[in-house]
N, C-alpha and C positions, 0 to 999 in steps of 0.2 A: 557509202562504199559498195564497191562491186566485189563479188566473190564471197566475201564474208556477209552474214546476215545482220551482224551487228548486235545481236540480242541472245542474252543466256537466261534460261528459266531456272529460277530459285524455288525450290519446293520445301515447305516445313511440313513433316509428317505428324508433328504434335497437334498442329492448328488445321491440317488438312487444307493447306493453302498454297497456291503457286503463282509467283509474281514474276513477270519478264522484265529484265533490266537491261538497259543499253550499255555498250561500252564503245569506246572511241578507237579512231584509226592508230592511235599511239600503241593501244595494246595490241592490236592486230599486227601492226608491223613489227613490233618488239619480240613478240612471242608467235606469230603466225595462227596457232590453233592446236588442237590435239594435245600432246603432251606438254606444250608451252602454256597452253591455257589452263590445264590441269594443276601443273606446278605452281603456277601463279595465283591461282585460286586457292589452293591449299595453303600456300605460303601466307596469303593475306588474311584467310578466314579462320585459321586455326591457331590456337594457343598452344605453345609447346607444352609437353607433358600430358596431354589429354590421353585417356583410354581410348585406343582404336576401335573398341567395341562398344564405347558409349555413344549417347544420342549426339554429343558434340562433334563427332568425327562427319566429315563430308564425304559423300559417294558422288563422284564426278563423272559424267559421260560427256566427252568432248571430241567435236571433229574438227576438221581443217577446211580450208578454203577449196581444196580440190575434191572433197568429199561429196559423192552424189553427181556429179557431172559425168557425161558420158566419156569417160577417160579410163585406161587400164587400170584395173585393181584399186578403183577409187571407193571401195564400200567398205572402209575402215572406220572405226572409232577407237579411243582410247578410254578405259575405265580405270579409275584412279581414286586413292584415299590414303590416309595413313594406315600402315600397314600393320595387322595384328600378329603377323609372323616375325616381322623385323623390328617394329617400332619405328621405322624410317619411312621415307617416301616409297609408296608401292603403286605400280600401274601394269598394264597390260593393254594389248590391242586385240580387237576381235572384228572378224568381217561379218557383217551383218545388216539385213534390210532395215534394222532401226536406224543405223547410221544415215541411210538415205532419207528415211521418213522424218528423221529428226530435222534434216537440213530443209526439207520440203514443208516442215510445219513452221519453220521460220526461226530455228534456234541453231546455234553453234555449240551450246554446251547446256547440260542440265546438271544442277547442282541440288543434292538432297540432304537435307539434315534433319535432325529429331528421330523420334521412334514412334511408330503407330502403337497404340494400345493394344490391338489385336492384328491378326495377320491381315495384310493389306496388299492390294495391288493397284495400280494407277494406269489411267488412259491419258495420253496427251494427243489432242486432236486439234491441230492448228492452234487457236488462240485458247483453247479451253483445256482444263486439267480436271479430270474427276478420280475421285478415289472410291475403290469399292471392296466390300468384304472378300478377303481370300480364304477363309477358313476351309472352303471345300477343295482348293487348290494345295494348301499346307499339307506336306506330307507326300506330295506327288513327285515323281522324277521330273527331271527338267523337259523330256520329250512329252510326257503325259501333259505337264503343264501347257507347253507351247501349242499342242494339239487342240486342247480345250479352248485356249484363247483364239486360235486359228478359226474355231467353229463359230466364235461370237464375233469376231471382228474382221475376218477374212484372211486369207493366206499371204496377201500382200502387206498386211500389217507387220511393223517390225517388233519383235519381242525380245526383251531381254529378262532372263529368270535364273533362279536357282534351284538346285536340287536338295535332296536331304542334307548333303554336307554344309551348305550355307546356312540351312535352317539350324543345325546343331553346332556352328560355329566352329568347324574345322578350319584351322588357321591357314589353310592353303585350298580352301574353296574358291572356286572361280564363277564367274558369270557365263552363262551358257545361252547361245541362240542356233536357230536352225538345225537342232538336233546333231551337234557334233562341233560347232564353231564355238571356242571357248576362249576366254581371256581373264587376265587378273590374277596371275598365279600367287602374288604375294598375300592372298586372302581376301581379295576384293569382295568375293562372293559371301564371305563371313561378315564383312561389314553391311552388306546388304541383308543378310539375315538378322544381324543385330539390329536392324531398324524395323524388323517384322515385316519387310517388304519383299513380297515373293516374286512380283514380277512388274515390268513397266512395258506398256504397249504403246506405240508412237505410230501415229497416222498423219501424213502430211498431204497437202494438195496444192502447196504453192509451187510457182516457178522459181528456179534459182536465178539469181540475178548476177550476170556476167558483163564485164567491161566489153568484151568482143564475142558475142554469141556465135556469129558465124566462123570466127576464127577456131573457137572451141569445138564446134561441130567438125570443122575440116580436120583439125589437129587430132581429135578423137579418132575419126575413121582412119587417117594415116597410121596413127599410133597402134590401133588394133590390128591393122594389116602388117606393120613391122613386128609385132610380137609373134603372129603366126608365121611369118617368113624366116625367123631365127633358126639356125642350123638344128639346135638342141630341142626345138619345140616338140617334135614328134616323140622323141624319147622320154620328154618331161611328161607328156600326156600319158605316157604308159607307167611310169613309176613315181613321178613327182620326186619328193625328197627321199623316198625309200631306197634310193640308189646309194644313199650316203651310208647304208649298213655296210655295203662292200667296200666301199672308200675307207670308212673308219677302220674296218678289220685290216685292209691292206696296209694302212698308215699307224697301226698299234694305238688308236685312240678310241676304240669301241668300249664304253663303260662296261665292265664284266665283274659280277659278283661284288658289289658296292665298291667299284673303281679301284679294286686290287690289282686288275689287269687290264691290258688295253685290247687283248684279242680274245675272241670266244671261239671255242672248238667247233661249235655248231652254227656258226654265223651264216653259212649258206642256206640253211633251214628257214632263217627269217628275214633274209634280204629282198631287194627289189625283184629278182627274177623268180624267187619263190612265190612272192606276193602275187606277181602277174599270173600265176597258175589258178589262184582262187578269186581274182578281181572280177568284179561284175559291173562296176561303173565308176564315174567320177562325180564328185560334189566340190562346190566352191563357193567363194564368197560372191555377193552382187558385184556388177561391173568388171567381172574377171573372165578372161578368155584363156587362161592357163591354169585352170581349176587342179589344186593340189591335193584334194581329199580322195584317197583310194578306197572305195567301198568293196568290203568283202563280206561274206557269210562267215560267222564266228562259229566257235564249238557248239553254241546254243542254236545254230541256224538263224541268227537275227544279223542285222546289219552293223558292222562297224567301220569307222572311218580311220584309216591307218596313215600314219606319216613317220618320219625317221625319229622323232624325238620319243613319242609313245610307245614305239616298238622297241628301241634301245633300252629306255629305262623300265619297261615291263616285260622285257625278254632277256637280253644277255646281262643286264645289271642285277637280275634276280635269278639267273640260271636257267631260264625258261626257253626251250628251243621250238616249241609248237606253236606256229603262227596263228592259228585258228583260236588256240588257248589264249594267246596274247591279246588277241583281238576281243575276246569276250571280256577280259580284264580291262581294256581301254573302253569298251562300250559301257561297262559298269561306272568306270571314273567319270564317263560323261554323263550318264544318267543321274548319278549321286551328286554331280557338280564338283569333282575332284581334279586338281591339277595332276597330270599324268606325270610331270617330271618330279614334282616332289613326292607324289605316290609311289614312284619307282625307287627314289632315294629311301623312304622310310621303310619300304618293303625289304629293300637290299639291308638297310642297318639292322632291321630286326632279325633276318635270316643270319647275319653275321653275329650278331648278339647272342642268338639261340646256339649257333655252332660253337661259340666261345664260353658257353654255359654261363652268361650274364642274366638270362632270363630263363625261367622254368618251362616256357612254352616251347613246342617242339615245332619249328618252323624251318624246314630244311630248304636248302637251294633248290630250285626250280620246281617246287610242288605247287601246282596249279590249284589244286583244291584248298590248300592252306591259305594260299595267297588271296583266292576268292573270298574266304571266310573272312579274312582279316581285313579285306577292303570295306565289307559291310559293316564290321565292327568299328572301323575308323570312321565311315560316313555317319553312323548312329551314336558315336562315342559309347560303344558297348564294352563293358569288361575293362579290366585294368590296362591292358595292353592296347586295346583299340582306343580307349581315351587318351592315353598317353602319347600314342604315335599321331593322334589328331593335332597336336601341338607342333609336330615337325622334329627333325633329327636334333637340333640344338638343345631343345628340352629334354627330349628323350635321353640324350647322352649324359645330362646332368643327373637324372635318375638313374641310369643303368650303372655309371661308373666304370671302373675297371679299365680305365684309359680310352673308353670308347670315344671321348671327345677327340681324339686324334684321327679317328675315322669315321665321324660324323661328317658327310660331305656337303658343306654349306660354306658360304660367305656371307657375313652380316645375318645370319639365320635363314637366308633363303637357299634353298637346295639347288646343287649344281646341276646345269644342263648336260646333255649328253655326249660330253666329250672328256675324255680321259686325259689329263695334262701332266703325266710324269715326265713327258718329254717335248712339251711344247710351252716353253716359259711365256711367249707371247699371249697364248690364249689363256693362260694362268693369270696373266696380267689383266687381260680383258675381263675375266669373270670377277677378278679381286676389285676393280674399278667401276664395274658396271653400277648405273645410277640406282638399281633397284635390289642389288644382291646379285648372286652369281647366275648370271642369264646371259645366253648367247646374242641376245637381241641387239644389243648396242654395238658390238664389235666382234664380228665372226671372223677372226683374223686367221684361224687355224689353216684354213685351205691355202692362203697365200704362204702362211709360214711354213709348211711342211716342203713347199717347192723351193725356199731360200734357205737361210742359215737356221735349219730347223731347231738346233740345240743352243743357239746363241742367245745371249743377253744383251742385244744391241740397241744402240739409240735408233737405228732403222725401225726396229719392232715397236718402240715406243712411238714413234712418229706414226706408224701405221695404225696402231690402236687409237690414237688420238683423231687420225683422219677418218677412220671408220666410225668413231663414236660421234663425230660432227655429221656425217651423211647418215648412218643408220639411226642412231639414237636421237639425232637431232632433226635433220631435214624431213626424213620419212615420217617419224613419229608425230612431226608438227603440221605436215601438209595435209592430211593425214593418209597415207597410201601405202600399199604393201611394197616392200623391197625386192621380192622375188623376181619380178620381170628383170631387174638390173642384175641382181646376183646370180641367177640360173640361166638366164637367156642371153645377157650382154646387152639388154636394152639400155641406150645410152641415157646418162644422167641429164644431159642437156633438155631433153623432152620435158623434165619436170620445171625447169626454168620457163619454157615457152608455155607449159600449162598454166604456171603461176600468173605469167604476164596476162594472157588471154582471159583469165578469170578475174583477176583483181585489177588489171590496167596497171600494176605497179612492176617495175623492174628490179629485179634483185640480182645482181652478179653473185659469183660464188663467194667471194670474201664477205658479202653481207650475209648471204645464208650460213656461213660457217660461223659467222660472229653470233647470229641468233643461236645456233646449235650450242656455242660454247656458253651463253648466257643462259639458256635453259638448263645445261648440265652444271653449271655452277650454282644456280639458285637451288636446284635440287641437292646439290652437296651441302649448301647452306642450311637446307631444311634438315638434313641428317645431323648436322653439327650442333644446330640449334636445339634439336632433341636430346642429344647426348651430352653437349657441354663438355666440361673438362675430363669426361670419361673417353673422350674421342682421342684415339692415338693411330698411329700407322698400322698398329696390328689389326685394326679393322679392314684393312686392304690386303690381308695375306691369306692364301689359299689354305686348305686343310693340311695338316701335318704329315697325313699319309703320302702325300706326293713328294714330300722332302725326305721321309725316313724310311720308306719301304720300296726298293727298286722293283721294277716289273721283273717277273720270272719266267716269262713265256714270249714268243714271238721275236721279231727281227730287232727290237730294242730292248731284249733282255738284259737286264742288270743296269738299266737306267733310271735316273729320278732327278728331280729338281735340285738346283744348289740353292741352300737358303740365304747364303751371303751375296751371291749373285743376284738372286731375286729381290734382296733387298736394296742393292745398288740400282737395279733396274726401275724399281718403284721410286727411289728418290729422284732418279731421272724424270720419270713421268711426272712427278709433283713439280719438279723445276719448269718442265715445259708447260704445264698447266697454271703456273703461276700460284702454286700452293705453298705452304711451308712445309717443314720436315714431317709435320703430324699428318699433311694431307688435307689441311684446313685453307681455304682460299685467302690469300692476302687482302688487305684492304684495298691497295692499288688495283688488284686484279678485279674485285667487285665493282669498283668506280669505274674502271675501264669499261666494263661490260653495261654501266647503267643501272647497276643494282646497289644503289645507294642506302635503301632502306634495309637490305640484307646486311651490308656492311656495318650499319649503325646497331642492328640487332645482335649481330655476333659478338660485337665489342663487348657488350654486356654479358656475355655468355663465356667467353674465352679471351685468353690473352692473344690479340691478334698481331701478327705482322704486318707492318704498314706496306 
């Protein structure tokens, strides 16, 4: 095969052993790589019902056939496991030198099982895999860990590590690289910590094999120039995703005080233009020439990397309007290895619970010092509240009571990304049907939605959500490349087909790529259903009750909220178009059409399937 290395490294931590296995062209063409490989590996290797924090869980690092080549934004990898936060499929992507180094070491994926007896790290260097004691690294922050490893193995080595949150099994701990690149928000960092694995260092020196090396070189050069020439490039370099603060405020979708409102009275203090005044530099992933990380000096005079999600969730969602203070909270999250989206959710949830007298702790809206203290408590699981919030808002709501489950902002246990959906049913559907829980990654439909029939519950919106899930959650996550050139700059999708043909020699028209996206999406849905069995119902795909019951009280959309009946009809339309039954379970014929015979067979033993 060209483009693909054709090898997966299987690591057993109990035995301190690593074995490289080959996979065939059928798997490559059916699942492409990245998320596709991760979903297939977890489906094949995990028995349903295992504890996600047990040695039996698999930790998967997976790249795609474009990863590591000289192509725009091709420095990504997917990190995946059964999620300790949701007990379903969990993944995230991360831009890191480890992606490039893994490919140059000769592997398309690394699969880790078991648990080390003591804190351990491992070094993958081409054909060799060595294990070493990490007791001196255990307890360090993510950046401290990475700097020590860089001193030993060089700054070009790829490093994937966890901070104290992963060590302490915080259920939304993620994996960190390059002092601010992070991924795996459904608790993939906690899975790594449960294995006593502090870090993985990857060094490769092999040449990537391409079907048409000269074409790749020419395409890469042309594509990089195309990115630079896009009209929005200069403004993007200035603000990156931070301009979304102003956009969200203008369109009443900026999460404010635990998603109770869509506008924040001090939004101008935390937006892109405010950020420009304190910005010092940019930071980005390997192979990227549209770097999105905005570096600022925070209130502790240390560097913090800002983007829309972390500023909205640690700013407006908790009522905090000081950008340097927000930056400090964000830096702490990166150091501890906490997902900033879930963290902003649990902080907002705790502040509302405090306001309503459901907890004795006094954690008022917008109080920086209280938030900072609570973040440390969460990372170390200190105290009653810190330990409880480390399990996420779903678990905390069960403990708090008082109707707090109605404003615990999650779907399937995963806290919602930074968009309020009181008035955007299409985005609410995207959150509800996302493959990992409430995340914007699979289908960021909200920008298109506010320009069209914003409050409508239309078939057109259902079609758009599915279209984006195929492209964003399917093609981009499997290839595995960043979607931002396409979304933010208008870099044409056809480029990616050209890249794939030049690297692999395989011609894949869009109907084929969409079919692969559907195959991966349905396999992940089958994974969820296999885990939950007869407990699975359409209620699993419904957003929080707050959006149905509590209308907005401020801004241009004042008085608006979602309609429960209309949303239910919209969800059923989505199911029908997906080839799923009224519970949201793929039918046997759908799975067979997608070549997922084993999934159809297994699900028949778990639930009453529609043929």
